[in-house]
PANU-462421 format. One record per residue (C-alpha): residue in one letter; residue number from 1; x, y, z. Coordinates in steps of 0.5 Angstrom, whole numbers, plus 500, padded with zeros to 3 digits. Layout:
# residues N
   residuo   num    xx    yy    zz
         A   NUM     X     Y     Z
...
END
This chain:
# residues 894
   residuo   num    xx    yy    zz
         M     1   609   212   479
         S     2   615   215   476
         T     3   621   212   474
         V     4   625   216   478
         F     5   621   214   484
         E     6   622   207   483
         R     7   630   208   481
         L     8   631   212   488
         R     9   627   207   492
         D    10   631   201   490
         A    11   637   205   490
         L    12   636   207   498
         A    13   633   200   500
         P    14   634   197   505
         E    15   636   203   509
         Y    16   630   207   507
         E    17   623   206   505
         L    18   621   211   500
         E    19   614   213   501
         R    20   612   219   496
         E    21   614   225   493
         L    22   613   231   497
         G    23   614   236   492
         S    24   619   239   487
         G    25   622   245   484
         G    26   627   248   479
         M    27   633   244   481
         G    28   631   238   486
         I    29   625   233   488
         V    30   624   232   495
         F    31   621   225   497
         L    32   618   222   504
         A    33   622   216   507
         R    34   622   212   513
         E    35   629   211   516
         V    36   628   203   517
         G    37   634   203   523
         L    38   631   209   527
         A    39   624   208   525
         R    40   623   215   523
         R    41   621   219   518
         V    42   625   223   514
         A    43   626   228   508
         I    44   630   226   502
         K    45   632   231   497
         I    46   636   229   490
         I    47   638   233   484
         R    48   633   233   478
         P    49   636   227   474
         E    50   637   232   468
         L    51   641   237   472
         A    52   646   232   475
         T    53   652   233   471
         A    54   659   231   474
         R    55   660   239   476
         A    56   653   239   479
         T    57   653   233   483
         E    58   660   235   486
         R    59   657   242   488
         F    60   651   239   491
         L    61   654   234   495
         R    62   659   239   498
         E    63   653   244   500
         A    64   650   238   503
         R    65   656   237   507
         L    66   656   244   509
         L    67   649   244   511
         A    68   650   238   515
         Q    69   655   241   519
         L    70   650   247   521
         K    71   648   245   528
         H    72   643   250   530
         P    73   636   250   533
         S    74   633   254   528
         I    75   636   250   522
         M    76   633   244   519
         P    77   638   239   520
         V    78   641   235   515
         H    79   644   228   517
         R    80   647   225   511
         A    81   649   226   504
         G    82   651   221   499
         E    83   650   218   492
         A    84   646   212   491
         G    85   644   209   484
         G    86   647   215   480
         F    87   642   220   485
         P    88   646   225   489
         Y    89   642   226   495
         Y    90   642   228   502
         V    91   637   226   508
         M    92   634   232   512
         D    93   629   231   518
         Y    94   622   231   516
         C    95   617   236   519
         E    96   610   234   520
         E    97   609   241   524
         E    98   605   247   521
         T    99   609   252   516
         L   100   608   259   517
         Q   101   605   259   511
         A   102   599   255   514
         R   103   599   259   520
         L   104   598   265   516
         E   105   592   263   513
         R   106   588   264   520
         G   107   591   271   521
         P   108   597   275   522
         L   109   601   274   528
         R   110   602   279   534
         S   111   608   283   534
         P   112   612   280   540
         E   113   611   273   536
         V   114   613   276   529
         V   115   619   279   533
         R   116   621   272   536
         L   117   620   269   530
         G   118   625   274   526
         C   119   630   273   531
         Q   120   630   266   531
         L   121   631   266   523
         L   122   636   271   523
         E   123   640   267   529
         G   124   640   261   524
         L   125   642   265   518
         E   126   648   267   522
         A   127   650   260   522
         V   128   648   259   515
         H   129   652   265   513
         R   130   658   264   517
         A   131   659   257   513
         G   132   659   261   507
         L   133   652   259   504
         V   134   646   264   501
         H   135   639   260   502
         R   136   636   264   496
         D   137   629   261   498
         I   138   626   264   505
         K   139   619   264   505
         P   140   613   262   509
         A   141   613   255   506
         N   142   620   254   508
         V   143   619   256   515
         F   144   617   251   520
         L   145   613   252   527
         L   146   616   247   532
         G   147   613   249   538
         D   148   615   256   540
         R   149   621   255   535
         A   150   622   257   528
         V   151   626   253   524
         L   152   628   254   517
         G   153   628   249   512
         D   154   629   247   504
         F   155   636   249   503
         G   156   635   246   496
         L   157   637   253   492
         A   158   642   254   497
         I   159   649   256   494
         P   160   656   258   496
         E   161   656   266   497
         T   162   662   266   492
         V   163   659   263   486
         G   164   656   269   484
         T   165   651   270   478
         S   166   650   263   476
         T   167   650   256   478
         P   168   650   249   474
         T   169   646   246   479
         E   170   640   250   477
         P   171   636   251   470
         A   172   636   258   466
         G   173   631   263   468
         F   174   629   265   475
         V   175   631   262   481
         G   176   627   263   488
         T   177   620   265   489
         P   178   617   271   486
         G   179   615   276   491
         Y   180   620   274   496
         T   181   627   275   492
         P   182   630   282   492
         P   183   631   285   485
         E   184   639   283   484
         Q   185   636   276   485
         A   186   630   276   480
         A   187   635   280   475
         G   188   640   274   476
         E   189   645   278   479
         V   190   650   277   484
         V   191   647   274   491
         T   192   650   275   498
         A   193   648   274   505
         R   194   644   281   504
         T   195   639   277   499
         D   196   637   273   505
         L   197   636   279   509
         Y   198   631   282   504
         A   199   627   275   504
         V   200   627   275   512
         G   201   624   282   511
         V   202   619   280   506
         V   203   617   274   511
         L   204   616   278   517
         Y   205   612   284   514
         E   206   607   278   511
         A   207   607   275   518
         I   208   605   282   521
         T   209   600   284   516
         C   210   598   278   512
         R   211   599   282   506
         R   212   604   280   501
         W   213   610   285   500
         Y   214   610   289   494
         A   215   615   294   492
         P   216   615   295   484
         A   217   621   300   484
         P   218   626   304   488
         E   219   620   309   489
         G   220   615   303   491
         A   221   610   305   496
         P   222   608   299   500
         D   223   603   300   506
         W   224   606   300   512
         S   225   599   302   516
         R   226   599   295   520
         V   227   606   295   522
         P   228   608   297   529
         V   229   611   304   528
         S   230   617   302   532
         L   231   619   296   527
         R   232   618   300   521
         P   233   625   303   521
         V   234   628   296   522
         L   235   624   293   516
         R   236   624   299   511
         R   237   632   298   512
         A   238   631   290   511
         L   239   627   291   505
         A   240   631   297   501
         W   241   631   296   494
         S   242   639   297   494
         A   243   643   291   497
         E   244   648   296   500
         R   245   642   300   504
         R   246   640   294   507
         W   247   643   291   514
         R   248   650   289   514
         D   249   649   282   516
         A   250   644   278   520
         A   251   647   279   527
         S   252   645   287   526
         F   253   638   286   523
         R   254   637   281   529
         R   255   639   286   534
         A   256   636   292   531
         L   257   629   288   531
         A   258   630   286   538
         G   259   632   293   540
         G   260   626   296   536
         A   261   621   291   540
         R   262   624   293   546
         G   263   622   300   544
         H   264   615   298   542
         T   265   614   294   548
         W   266   616   300   552
         G   267   611   304   549
         W   268   606   300   554
         V   269   611   299   560
         A   270   613   306   561
         L   271   606   308   563
         G   272   608   305   570
         G   273   613   310   570
         S   274   619   306   571
         L   275   626   309   569
         A   276   629   302   567
         A   277   627   303   559
         A   278   630   298   554
         A   279   634   302   549
         I   280   632   303   543
         A   281   636   301   537
         A   282   641   306   536
         W   283   640   307   529
         I   284   633   309   529
         L   285   635   315   533
         W   286   642   317   531
         P   287   642   317   523
         S   288   647   312   520
         P   289   650   316   514
         P   290   645   316   508
         G   291   646   312   502
         A   292   648   315   495
         D   293   640   317   494
         G   294   640   322   499
         S   295   647   324   498
         G   296   645   330   494
         R   297   643   334   500
         Q   298   650   333   504
         V   299   655   338   505
         R   300   662   336   508
         V   301   667   340   511
         L   302   674   337   510
         P   303   679   339   515
         F   304   683   345   513
         E   305   691   345   512
         S   306   694   349   517
         R   307   700   353   515
         V   308   701   357   521
         A   309   707   355   525
         G   310   707   351   531
         R   311   699   350   530
         P   312   698   344   526
         L   313   691   343   529
         L   314   688   349   527
         G   315   685   347   521
         D   316   682   341   524
         S   317   679   346   529
         L   318   677   351   524
         A   319   673   346   520
         R   320   669   344   526
         L   321   667   351   528
         V   322   665   352   521
         A   323   661   345   520
         A   324   658   347   527
         E   325   656   354   525
         L   326   652   351   518
         K   327   649   345   522
         G   328   642   345   523
         S   329   639   347   516
         P   330   633   343   514
         D   331   634   344   507
         F   332   641   340   507
         V   333   645   336   512
         V   334   652   338   514
         L   335   658   333   515
         G   336   664   335   519
         P   337   671   333   520
         G   338   669   327   524
         D   339   663   325   520
         D   340   663   320   514
         A   341   659   318   508
         A   342   661   315   501
         R   343   658   321   497
         V   344   656   328   498
         A   345   654   334   494
         V   346   659   339   496
         E   347   665   339   499
         L   348   669   345   503
         Q   349   676   345   503
         G   350   681   350   505
         V   351   688   352   507
         V   352   689   357   514
         R   353   695   361   514
         A   354   698   367   518
         D   355   698   374   515
         G   356   701   379   519
         G   357   696   380   525
         A   358   691   376   522
         L   359   688   369   520
         C   360   686   368   513
         A   361   683   362   510
         A   362   683   361   503
         V   363   677   356   501
         R   364   673   353   495
         L   365   666   350   495
         R   366   667   344   490
         P   367   660   340   488
         R   368   660   334   484
         D   369   660   338   478
         P   370   667   341   478
         Q   371   666   347   473
         T   372   662   350   479
         V   373   667   351   484
         A   374   666   357   489
         F   375   672   361   492
         S   376   673   365   497
         D   377   679   368   502
         V   378   677   371   508
         C   379   681   374   514
         A   380   680   375   521
         P   381   684   378   527
         D   382   689   373   530
         G   383   685   370   536
         Q   384   678   371   533
         T   385   678   364   530
         A   386   670   364   532
         T   387   669   370   527
         L   388   673   367   522
         A   389   669   361   522
         D   390   662   365   522
         S   391   665   369   516
         L   392   666   362   512
         A   393   660   359   514
         R   394   656   365   511
         F   395   660   364   505
         V   396   658   357   504
         M   397   651   359   506
         L   398   650   364   501
         A   399   654   360   495
         L   400   649   354   496
         W   401   643   359   496
         T   402   645   364   491
         A   403   650   361   486
         Q   404   648   362   479
         Q   405   649   354   478
         P   406   646   350   483
         L   407   650   347   488
         I   408   645   343   491
         A   409   639   341   487
         D   410   632   343   489
         L   411   633   349   494
         P   412   628   354   494
         R   413   633   359   491
         N   414   628   363   487
         A   415   624   365   494
         M   416   631   368   497
         P   417   631   375   498
         R   418   635   379   492
         T   419   639   384   496
         T   420   645   384   500
         V   421   641   387   506
         G   422   636   382   505
         I   423   640   376   505
         D   424   644   378   511
         A   425   637   379   515
         W   426   635   372   512
         A   427   641   368   514
         H   428   641   371   521
         A   429   633   369   522
         E   430   635   362   519
         R   431   640   361   524
         L   432   635   362   530
         F   433   630   358   526
         N   434   635   352   526
         Q   435   637   353   533
         G   436   629   353   535
         R   437   629   360   538
         W   438   622   361   536
         G   439   621   368   538
         E   440   627   371   536
         A   441   627   367   529
         Y   442   620   370   528
         G   443   622   377   529
         A   444   628   376   525
         Y   445   624   373   519
         L   446   619   380   520
         A   447   626   384   520
         A   448   628   380   513
         E   449   622   381   510
         R   450   621   388   511
         A   451   629   389   509
         D   452   627   385   502
         T   453   620   384   500
         T   454   622   379   495
         C   455   624   374   501
         W   456   618   369   499
         L   457   622   364   504
         C   458   621   368   509
         L   459   614   369   509
         W   460   613   361   509
         R   461   618   361   515
         L   462   613   366   518
         Y   463   607   362   517
         F   464   610   356   520
         A   465   612   359   526
         E   466   606   363   527
         N   467   602   356   527
         W   468   607   353   532
         M   469   607   359   537
         S   470   599   360   536
         V   471   600   367   533
         P   472   594   370   528
         H   473   597   370   521
         D   474   597   377   517
         E   475   592   376   512
         D   476   596   381   507
         R   477   603   377   508
         F   478   599   370   507
         R   479   596   373   500
         R   480   603   375   498
         F   481   606   368   500
         V   482   600   364   496
         A   483   601   369   490
         H   484   609   367   489
         I   485   608   359   491
         D   486   610   358   484
         E   487   617   360   486
         F   488   618   354   490
         P   489   620   347   488
         P   490   615   342   487
         Q   491   616   338   493
         Y   492   615   345   497
         R   493   609   347   493
         S   494   606   340   495
         V   495   607   341   502
         M   496   604   348   502
         R   497   598   347   498
         A   498   596   341   502
         S   499   595   345   508
         G   500   589   348   505
         L   501   586   341   503
         P   502   581   337   508
         M   503   584   333   513
         A   504   584   326   510
         Q   505   586   329   503
         R   506   592   333   507
         L   507   595   327   510
         D   508   594   323   504
         T   509   598   328   500
         L   510   603   329   505
         R   511   604   321   505
         R   512   605   322   497
         V   513   610   327   498
         T   514   614   323   503
         Q   515   614   317   498
         Q   516   616   321   492
         Y   517   621   325   495
         P   518   623   321   501
         H   519   629   325   503
         F   520   625   332   503
         F   521   625   333   510
         F   522   619   338   510
         G   523   615   333   507
         W   524   616   328   513
         W   525   616   333   518
         F   526   609   336   516
         L   527   606   329   515
         G   528   608   328   523
         E   529   605   335   525
         E   530   599   333   522
         Q   531   599   326   524
         F   532   601   328   531
         H   533   596   334   532
         R   534   590   333   528
         A   535   589   326   525
         P   536   586   323   531
         L   537   580   328   530
         I   538   579   324   524
         G   539   580   317   527
         R   540   587   316   525
         W   541   592   313   530
         R   542   597   318   533
         R   543   602   313   534
         E   544   604   313   527
         A   545   607   320   527
         L   546   613   317   531
         E   547   615   314   524
         S   548   615   321   521
         F   549   618   325   526
         I   550   624   320   527
         R   551   625   320   519
         A   552   625   328   519
         A   553   630   327   525
         E   554   634   323   521
         L   555   634   327   515
         S   556   636   334   519
         P   557   639   331   525
         A   558   642   338   527
         F   559   635   342   526
         A   560   633   343   533
         P   561   625   344   532
         G   562   625   337   529
         W   563   628   334   536
         E   564   623   338   540
         H   565   617   335   536
         L   566   620   328   537
         A   567   621   329   544
         F   568   614   332   545
         L   569   610   326   541
         A   570   615   321   544
         T   571   613   323   551
         A   572   606   323   550
         E   573   606   316   547
         G   574   610   314   553
         D   575   616   312   549
         S   576   621   314   554
         A   577   628   312   551
         I   578   626   316   544
         A   579   623   322   548
         G   580   630   322   552
         R   581   634   321   546
         A   582   630   327   543
         L   583   631   331   549
         D   584   638   331   549
         Q   585   639   332   541
         W   586   634   338   542
         A   587   639   341   547
         R   588   645   340   543
         A   589   642   343   537
         M   590   640   349   541
         R   591   647   349   543
         G   592   646   353   550
         A   593   644   359   546
         P   594   640   365   549
         R   595   632   364   547
         D   596   626   368   548
         T   597   621   367   553
         F   598   616   363   548
         S   599   622   358   547
         L   600   624   357   554
         A   601   617   356   556
         L   602   616   351   551
         E   603   623   347   554
         A   604   620   348   561
         M   605   614   345   559
         V   606   617   339   555
         T   607   622   337   560
         S   608   617   337   566
         G   609   612   333   562
         F   610   617   328   561
         A   611   619   328   568
         W   612   612   327   570
         R   613   611   322   565
         F   614   617   317   567
         T   615   619   319   574
         P   616   616   318   581
         G   617   613   324   583
         P   618   618   327   588
         D   619   623   327   582
         A   620   618   330   578
         E   621   617   336   582
         G   622   624   337   583
         V   623   625   338   575
         T   624   619   342   575
         R   625   621   347   580
         K   626   628   347   577
         A   627   625   348   570
         L   628   621   354   572
         R   629   627   359   572
         P   630   625   367   573
         E   631   626   368   565
         V   632   620   363   564
         L   633   616   366   570
         T   634   615   372   566
         S   635   613   368   559
         A   636   606   370   557
         Y   637   605   362   555
         L   638   606   360   562
         P   639   599   359   564
         A   640   598   354   559
         G   641   604   349   562
         P   642   599   345   567
         R   643   594   345   562
         M   644   598   342   557
         M   645   600   336   562
         P   646   594   332   560
         M   647   596   332   553
         F   648   603   329   555
         D   649   599   323   559
         A   650   601   326   565
         P   651   595   328   569
         E   652   599   328   576
         G   653   603   334   573
         A   654   597   338   572
         V   655   594   337   579
         W   656   601   339   582
         L   657   603   344   578
         G   658   596   347   577
         G   659   596   347   585
         R   660   602   351   585
         F   661   599   356   580
         A   662   593   356   584
         E   663   597   359   590
         I   664   599   365   587
         P   665   593   370   588
         E   666   597   376   586
         R   667   597   373   579
         P   668   590   371   577
         H   669   591   369   570
         L   670   596   363   573
         A   671   591   362   579
         R   672   585   361   574
         S   673   589   356   569
         G   674   592   352   575
         L   675   585   351   578
         L   676   582   349   571
         A   677   588   344   570
         Q   678   587   341   577
         A   679   580   340   575
         F   680   582   337   568
         G   681   587   332   571
         Y   682   583   330   577
         V   683   578   327   572
         A   684   583   324   568
         L   685   585   320   574
         G   686   578   318   576
         Q   687   577   323   582
         P   688   571   327   579
         D   689   569   329   586
         A   690   576   332   587
         A   691   575   336   580
         R   692   568   338   582
         A   693   572   341   588
         R   694   577   345   584
         L   695   571   348   580
         D   696   567   350   586
         E   697   574   354   588
         L   698   575   357   581
         L   699   568   360   581
         S   700   568   362   588
         R   701   575   366   586
         F   702   573   368   579
         P   703   565   369   579
         E   704   565   370   571
         P   705   559   368   567
         E   706   563   364   562
         L   707   566   360   567
         A   708   560   359   570
         R   709   557   356   564
         F   710   563   352   562
         T   711   563   349   569
         A   712   555   347   569
         Q   713   556   344   562
         Y   714   562   340   564
         L   715   560   337   570
         G   716   553   335   567
         A   717   557   332   561
         L   718   561   328   566
         A   719   555   326   569
         S   720   551   324   563
         L   721   557   320   560
         D   722   559   316   566
         P   723   553   316   571
         E   724   557   310   574
         G   725   563   314   575
         V   726   559   319   579
         P   727   552   316   581
         A   728   551   321   586
         W   729   551   327   581
         R   730   545   329   577
         V   731   544   327   570
         P   732   542   334   566
         A   733   538   334   560
         E   734   541   334   553
         Q   735   539   342   553
         E   736   543   343   559
         L   737   549   340   556
         V   738   550   343   549
         G   739   550   351   551
         D   740   547   355   546
         E   741   541   351   543
         A   742   541   356   537
         A   743   548   354   535
         A   744   548   349   529
         D   745   552   344   532
         A   746   548   344   538
         R   747   542   343   534
         A   748   545   337   530
         L   749   548   334   536
         L   750   541   334   540
         E   751   538   332   533
         G   752   543   326   533
         V   753   541   324   541
         A   754   534   324   539
         L   755   535   319   533
         A   756   539   315   537
         R   757   534   315   543
         L   758   529   312   538
         E   759   535   307   536
         R   760   535   310   529
         W   761   543   309   530
         R   762   545   310   522
         E   763   541   317   522
         A   764   544   319   528
         L   765   551   318   525
         D   766   549   321   519
         R   767   546   327   523
         T   768   552   328   527
         G   769   557   327   522
         P   770   559   334   519
         L   771   560   336   527
         V   772   567   331   527
         A   773   569   332   519
         D   774   573   338   520
         P   775   578   337   525
         A   776   579   345   525
         A   777   572   346   527
         R   778   570   351   533
         F   779   564   349   537
         S   780   560   353   540
         S   781   561   350   547
         P   782   568   346   549
         V   783   564   340   551
         L   784   560   339   544
         R   785   566   335   541
         A   786   567   330   546
         L   787   560   329   547
         A   788   559   328   539
         H   789   565   323   539
         L   790   563   319   545
         G   791   556   318   543
         R   792   558   316   536
         A   793   562   311   538
         D   794   557   308   542
         W   795   552   308   536
         F   796   557   305   532
         A   797   558   299   537
         R   798   550   298   537
         L   799   551   297   529
         G   800   556   292   530
         N   801   562   296   527
         P   802   567   296   532
         E   803   572   299   527
         A   804   568   305   526
         A   805   567   306   534
         R   806   575   305   535
         Q   807   576   311   530
         D   808   571   316   534
         L   809   574   314   540
         R   810   581   316   538
         W   811   579   323   538
         A   812   582   325   545
         E   813   589   323   543
         H   814   590   329   539
         S   815   594   336   541
         H   816   590   341   537
         I   817   589   347   540
         E   818   586   354   538
         G   819   591   360   540
         S   820   594   358   547
         L   821   591   355   553
         S   822   592   361   557
         G   823   585   363   557
         A   824   578   360   557
         P   825   577   353   557
         Q   826   578   350   550
         A   827   575   343   547
         A   828   582   341   548
         D   829   582   341   555
         V   830   575   337   555
         D   831   578   332   550
         W   832   584   330   554
         S   833   581   330   561
         L   834   576   325   558
         R   835   582   321   554
         T   836   582   315   560
         L   837   574   314   559
         A   838   575   314   551
         R   839   581   309   552
         W   840   577   305   557
         R   841   571   305   552
         L   842   575   303   546
         A   843   579   297   550
         T   844   572   294   552
         T   845   568   296   546
         L   846   573   292   541
         D   847   575   287   546
         A   848   568   285   546
         A   849   567   285   539
         G   850   573   280   539
         V   851   579   285   537
         R   852   585   284   541
         D   853   591   288   538
         Q   854   596   293   540
         E   855   592   299   541
         V   856   587   295   545
         C   857   593   293   550
         L   858   595   300   550
         A   859   588   302   552
         Y   860   587   297   557
         V   861   594   299   560
         R   862   594   306   560
         A   863   587   306   563
         A   864   589   301   569
         N   865   595   306   570
         A   866   591   313   570
         W   867   585   310   575
         S   868   589   306   579
         R   869   589   311   585
         G   870   582   314   583
         A   871   575   313   586
         P   872   573   306   588
         V   873   569   305   582
         F   874   575   307   578
         R   875   580   303   582
         A   876   575   297   580
         R   877   576   299   573
         A   878   583   299   573
         D   879   583   292   576
         S   880   579   290   571
         A   881   583   293   566
         R   882   590   290   569
         R   883   587   283   569
         R   884   584   283   562
         A   885   591   286   560
         A   886   595   280   563
         Q   887   590   275   560
         L   888   591   278   553
         S   889   599   278   554
         C   890   599   285   553
         P   891   607   288   555
         G   892   606   291   561
         G   893   599   288   563
         R   894   602   284   569
END
């Protein structure tokens, strides 16, 4: 028994009976004691005797008295402080409840539990920080779980925030717990309230992943795969390497955490179609001013000085017009007079004056390096301020891209056109591209490339637009682009070359680009594109694309296609708040400009998809009618509209809009597409007999051999995959389903099915693996991909591998199409129609294996909503899904 124990026991008697030492650290020792008068157990903390100087004792007792004043349910209470036998001490509650560290030994917490725990800790820290203290040792072992309340304890390392870098009550060297301290604390530098917020971020990351946080440097690359997408931005900011980049205080962190949770929950709740969406934290979707590490991409337009008599506000108005003309480039960010940032790469300053009948502006573009200032003096007739603003914006654009000394680092300057005509044509195309006017931009880039064949950037933009518009690539142009890829900066080259890699390598490469170049817009956007469109085909979760698109929108907030993509994805994911905000920002970025029929049809489709996803049927009908303006009805892309609705998880929209199109006999391409859309929508809704009736009508009106073959295979696939759902249908032989048996993919699938029939599951999986390895693979029949994935999921489940089954059952979440959905049925049509069945299989397969996570909850709730008005067997499944979701406490499950 230690001498310290004996001396302290004697000093505290008879009020306290010391029982044993609980633990010790670099600064103090904690003992378990019994408070005799109240017959309760308490914890008593003292300074280590070797550290108990007069100054240390004074500070220790002062801090103890401060802690005693903190009355908050999330703070372990301090009851008494004093000195006895030369020992400064204070008395705290002794908690016999479980610590978070002990709880995590059994596995991670569910995300709602983590959010609740985090909010409670942050509420307690608000009180701590208001008292002027910094805890400095927040970790799972110091968080106690009292019922449903998280309580922060062990304030042994707490110091006043004003102390600075050192304290006499602690030994020299490291202070805190390795792994839970931010860089400034580990380095012995000044600690602030934001030091504690970092530690809370570490604790929450560990609570939701059961992994220790690891970020070895400012460019560290921790694994976010187990953190819900809607919570990642909250924790990313809390865990920023620089204290200035973290949350301002505990209250703002708590509000963002609660807001992110509401947005996360809405991903489930919105499936019911309610409009009472909880607000997503504003900072997620409305970019806060980037920190110093991102300021190298920023151009700020300052208010011009007006020297025009009687017009003092002219300078400010002109500066705002110039900023508006410049905004939207994905390669740099423009800040106007109303925006603010601590640092920027370039500033535009100017003076406006009257010169006869003209308005003139003398401006200079001043980068950080004052030796590379660019000057210009531009005039326009008085009354044509917009013309003057346009000329100034052109000067800025050309100076940024063509100055001998780079004003902004890492722009693809060498890929620019060399001639004046080419530069003008390119600048015009860029503006159209930035406004999301796809068809016009495509034509303008073609014109720019014809005007100057050295515009390698034009070739890349053309390749990009062709992908989105489903336009075949020009092989000669593509070869020239590849030959000059080294003209681009390294981050561009990495993204460009990733497109030629297999899917898994492509995703990994793009992820590395975002880690190496965190402020490179195109890295995040292309990663989001792949995660959204194709990653589910190799088993990745589509929802991860939300983080990428949100980050892209933050980096280039005036770039219309960025908001367009986010609106597209968020609608499909059921996040109505994110989707609605993205639609608003998309409209602002387009600035009401006239657009081509492709862009108009795209806007109509996304707007209608949003309405069908989140509003009651009559309201959605009204929105869709309004969206189908005369100019949209002339678009060659119009027939794809109803068939895209299942991709948005809006099969009701496919049925309604498809029915409208089917009633237009004078436009057979619309009628054919409408009937197909109705059939696919009815299957997703659990109404297979209605789907069969639509296909019968399709064949009676369009007796085409290709449609007849597809209909037979599709109906046969439904009967084979879900005989319980269509018990009266004949289940065909496998040969009838696969189409051309001579095709290699058909043979592989037939052989896999034959092996599975012999319960040779592993061999069946090996034989069919090549069918699903390449997400861009074209199948000889549109039904083959669905048959392969659903079959393989069943075989994995029989092998006792539910996680592999999960990956195959994610396939239907993709949005990858070949060309346009205006013609013959595609594999995407089939996949999306079977998405509800895939979700039902995913939920029940994983649930039976004891896996009950967010994705399982989502699958149950979405299946319940889709099938709630289906045929009797599907309604019964919907009821089962809803009951199970409630039992699992899934948000939206009740």
